[in-house]
C-alpha positions as CSV (number, residue, x, y, z in Angstrom):
1,X,23.1,74.5,2.9
2,X,20.1,76.1,1.2
3,X,17.2,74.9,-1.0
4,X,19.6,74.7,-4.0
5,X,22.1,72.4,-2.2
6,X,22.7,69.2,-4.1
7,X,24.5,65.9,-3.2
8,X,27.1,64.5,-5.6
9,X,26.2,61.1,-7.1
10,X,28.6,58.4,-8.2
11,X,27.9,59.3,-11.8
12,X,29.4,62.9,-11.4
13,X,25.9,64.4,-11.5
14,X,24.2,66.0,-8.6
15,X,20.8,65.5,-6.9
16,X,18.9,68.1,-4.8
17,X,19.2,67.3,-1.1
18,X,15.5,68.1,-0.4
19,X,12.4,67.3,-2.5
20,X,8.7,66.7,-2.4
21,X,7.2,63.2,-2.0
22,X,3.9,62.7,-3.7
23,X,2.5,59.4,-2.4
24,X,-1.3,59.7,-2.2
25,X,-1.0,63.3,-3.4
26,X,-4.2,63.1,-5.4
27,X,-6.0,66.2,-4.3
28,X,-5.1,69.0,-6.7
29,X,-1.8,67.3,-7.6
30,X,-1.0,69.8,-10.4
31,X,-1.7,72.8,-8.1
32,X,0.5,71.4,-5.3
33,X,3.4,70.7,-7.7
34,X,3.1,74.2,-9.2
35,X,3.1,75.7,-5.7
36,X,6.1,73.6,-4.6
37,X,8.2,74.7,-7.6
38,X,7.2,78.3,-7.0
39,X,8.4,78.0,-3.4
40,X,11.8,76.7,-4.5
41,X,11.5,72.9,-4.4
42,X,13.6,71.4,-7.2
43,X,13.1,67.7,-6.8
44,X,9.8,65.8,-7.3
45,X,9.5,62.2,-6.4
46,X,6.7,59.9,-7.8
47,X,5.8,56.4,-8.9
48,X,3.1,55.0,-11.2
49,X,1.3,53.3,-8.3
50,X,1.0,56.7,-6.5
51,X,-1.4,57.7,-9.3
52,X,0.1,61.2,-9.4
53,X,2.2,61.2,-12.6
54,X,-0.3,62.9,-15.0
55,X,-1.0,65.6,-12.4
56,X,2.7,66.1,-11.8
57,X,3.3,66.6,-15.5
58,X,0.5,69.2,-15.6
59,X,1.9,71.0,-12.5
60,X,5.3,71.2,-14.1
61,X,3.9,72.7,-17.2
62,X,1.7,75.1,-15.3
63,X,4.8,76.3,-13.2
64,X,6.8,77.4,-16.2
65,X,10.0,76.1,-14.6
66,X,12.5,75.0,-17.3
67,X,13.2,71.3,-17.6
68,X,16.8,71.7,-16.7
69,X,15.9,73.5,-13.4
70,X,14.1,70.6,-11.7
71,X,14.9,67.0,-10.9
72,X,12.3,64.3,-11.5
73,X,12.5,60.9,-9.7
74,X,10.1,58.0,-10.7
75,X,10.1,54.3,-10.5
76,X,9.5,51.0,-12.3
77,X,7.5,48.3,-10.5
78,X,8.8,44.8,-9.8
79,X,6.5,43.2,-12.4
80,X,7.4,45.7,-15.2
81,X,9.5,45.5,-18.2
82,X,11.8,48.2,-16.9
83,X,12.8,49.7,-20.3
84,X,9.2,49.8,-21.7
85,X,7.8,51.0,-18.4
86,X,10.3,53.9,-18.4
87,X,9.1,55.0,-21.8
88,X,5.4,54.7,-20.7
89,X,5.8,56.6,-17.4
90,X,7.7,59.4,-19.2
91,X,4.6,59.6,-21.5
92,X,2.3,60.0,-18.5
93,X,4.5,62.8,-17.2
94,X,4.9,64.4,-20.5
95,X,8.7,64.5,-20.2
96,X,11.5,63.3,-22.5
97,X,13.6,62.0,-19.7
98,X,13.8,61.3,-16.0
99,X,16.7,62.4,-13.9
100,X,16.5,59.3,-11.8
101,X,14.7,56.0,-12.3
102,X,14.4,53.5,-9.5
103,X,13.4,49.9,-9.1
104,X,10.5,50.6,-6.6
105,X,11.1,47.4,-4.6
106,X,12.9,44.1,-5.2
107,X,10.9,41.2,-6.7
108,X,10.1,38.4,-4.3
109,X,12.2,36.1,-6.5
110,X,15.5,38.0,-6.0
111,X,17.1,41.3,-6.5
112,X,15.7,41.9,-10.0
113,X,18.7,41.6,-12.3
114,X,16.6,41.8,-15.5
115,X,14.9,45.0,-14.1
116,X,18.3,46.5,-13.5
117,X,19.5,45.6,-17.0
118,X,16.4,47.3,-18.4
119,X,17.2,50.5,-16.5
120,X,20.8,50.4,-17.6
121,X,19.5,50.3,-21.2
122,X,17.1,53.1,-20.5
123,X,20.0,55.2,-19.2
124,X,22.2,54.3,-22.2
125,X,19.3,55.4,-24.5
126,X,18.9,58.7,-22.7
127,X,15.5,58.0,-21.1
128,X,16.9,58.6,-17.7
129,X,20.1,60.4,-16.5
130,X,20.7,58.1,-13.5
131,X,19.3,54.9,-12.1
132,X,18.9,53.5,-8.6
133,X,16.9,51.3,-6.3
134,X,14.3,51.6,-3.5
135,X,13.7,49.4,-0.5
136,X,16.9,47.4,-1.1
137,X,19.2,45.7,1.4
138,X,22.9,45.8,1.0
139,X,23.1,42.1,-0.1
140,X,20.5,42.7,-2.8
141,X,22.4,45.7,-4.1
142,X,25.6,43.6,-4.1
143,X,23.9,41.0,-6.3
144,X,22.8,43.7,-8.8
145,X,26.4,45.0,-8.9
146,X,27.9,41.5,-9.3
147,X,25.5,40.8,-12.2
148,X,26.1,44.0,-14.1
149,X,29.0,46.0,-12.7
150,X,26.5,49.0,-12.3
151,X,26.3,50.6,-8.9
152,X,23.0,52.3,-8.0
153,X,23.3,56.1,-7.7
154,X,20.6,56.1,-5.0
155,X,18.8,53.8,-2.5
156,X,15.5,55.4,-1.5
157,X,14.4,53.9,1.8
158,X,12.3,54.7,4.8
159,X,14.6,56.7,7.1
160,X,14.2,58.8,10.2
161,X,15.8,59.0,13.7
162,X,13.3,56.4,14.8
163,X,14.3,53.9,12.1
164,X,17.6,53.8,10.3
165,X,20.7,51.7,9.8
166,X,24.3,52.9,10.4
167,X,25.4,49.9,8.4
168,X,23.4,51.0,5.4
169,X,24.8,54.5,5.8
170,X,28.4,53.2,5.9
171,X,27.7,51.0,2.9
172,X,26.3,53.9,0.9
173,X,29.4,55.9,1.6
174,X,31.6,53.1,0.5
175,X,29.7,52.8,-2.7
176,X,29.3,56.6,-3.2
177,X,25.6,55.8,-3.2
178,X,23.2,58.4,-1.8
179,X,20.6,57.4,0.8
180,X,17.3,59.2,0.0
181,X,14.7,59.2,2.8
182,X,11.0,58.6,2.1
183,X,8.5,59.0,5.0
184,X,11.2,61.1,6.9
185,X,8.3,62.5,9.0
186,X,7.2,59.0,10.0
187,X,3.9,59.7,8.3
188,X,3.1,61.8,11.4
189,X,3.2,58.8,13.8
190,X,6.2,60.0,15.9
191,X,5.9,63.8,15.8
192,X,4.7,63.9,19.4
193,X,7.9,62.3,20.7
194,X,9.2,64.2,23.8
195,X,12.8,64.4,22.9
196,X,11.9,65.6,19.4
197,X,9.6,68.2,20.9
198,X,12.3,69.5,23.2
199,X,14.8,69.9,20.4
200,X,12.3,71.6,18.2
201,X,11.3,74.0,21.0
202,X,15.0,74.9,21.6
203,X,15.4,76.0,18.0
204,X,11.9,77.5,17.6
205,X,11.1,75.0,14.9
206,X,8.5,72.3,14.4
207,X,9.2,68.6,15.1
208,X,8.8,68.0,11.3
209,X,11.5,70.6,10.5
210,X,13.9,68.9,13.0
211,X,13.4,65.5,11.4
212,X,14.2,67.0,8.0
213,X,17.2,68.8,9.3
214,X,18.5,65.6,10.9
215,X,18.5,64.0,7.5
216,X,20.3,66.9,5.8
217,X,23.0,67.0,8.4
218,X,23.6,63.3,8.2
219,X,24.2,63.7,4.4
220,X,21.0,61.9,3.4
221,X,18.5,63.4,1.1
222,X,14.8,63.7,2.1
223,X,11.5,63.7,0.2
224,X,8.8,64.7,2.8
225,X,5.2,64.6,1.5
226,X,3.0,67.7,1.8
227,X,-0.3,68.6,0.2
228,X,-1.0,71.9,1.9
229,X,0.8,75.1,1.1
230,X,1.5,75.7,4.8
231,X,3.2,72.3,5.0
232,X,5.2,72.9,1.8
233,X,6.5,76.2,3.3
234,X,7.3,74.5,6.7
235,X,9.2,71.6,5.1
236,X,11.5,73.8,3.0
237,X,12.1,76.3,5.9
238,X,14.9,74.2,7.4
239,X,18.0,76.0,6.2
240,X,18.2,78.8,8.8
241,X,19.2,76.7,11.8
242,X,21.6,73.9,12.7
243,X,21.3,71.0,15.1
244,X,24.2,70.8,17.6
245,X,26.3,67.7,18.1
246,X,24.3,67.0,21.3
247,X,21.0,67.4,19.4
248,X,22.2,65.0,16.7
249,X,23.3,62.5,19.3
250,X,20.0,62.6,21.1
251,X,18.1,62.1,17.8
252,X,20.4,59.3,16.8
253,X,19.6,57.6,20.1
254,X,15.9,57.4,19.2
255,X,16.6,54.6,16.7
256,X,14.4,51.5,17.4
257,X,14.1,50.3,13.8
258,X,10.7,51.9,13.6
259,X,8.8,51.8,10.3
260,X,5.5,53.4,9.6
261,X,4.9,50.5,7.2
262,X,5.6,47.9,9.8
263,X,9.1,46.8,8.7
264,X,12.3,48.3,7.4
265,X,13.1,46.1,4.4
266,X,16.8,47.0,4.4
267,X,17.6,46.3,8.1
């Protein structure tokens, strides 16, 4: 693996295995995005309620990176008209299309079949290359598939050794649906774990780098947030070491359904 490594989607397209999360990235958003692209990041993840889309668009333009050379993920909200929202959010970003549009979270009333149909239309009209979901359980995904026949390419969910679901991972593999991890660094809340620290010390890496590497070796994508150049550099410097089977087993054993937000919505 290297920074250009991509995971195959069920649409025959590929998605970079590592990207930059931008939740609350409101301090010099454009500068951070330009720096990330300069360092080799090729996936940027955002959403309208992050308040970062205009700055991301400016950072992309400032970087000079060609549109075909980066992957942009954004999301529609549960109260949106998904098709019209896709058009509006592309306008904020200054882009003609997204690579991946997600339903940010399921509506309280159900899985959001109308939202999903709106994204299907957006894909058919070329506003986005692929579509997926975020914060979805397997039963809600099944209901979207039953209603439309369209399988999400990605489910973006909170995912770390401290909180994950083997059932969800198996389901994703059965559906050829990629799991993309948000908050893979636990928003800093578990970086002082003793086991994590021991494994990091063994490899001469930071706890954050071990958490990212765990995701990559499990075949899941990761979008860690960073807003300082040193952290951007640290998070992408994960391709020069490999966790052993024992390391992976010890990390797997940390699972306690932890969520930095209080609850894993898919477990």
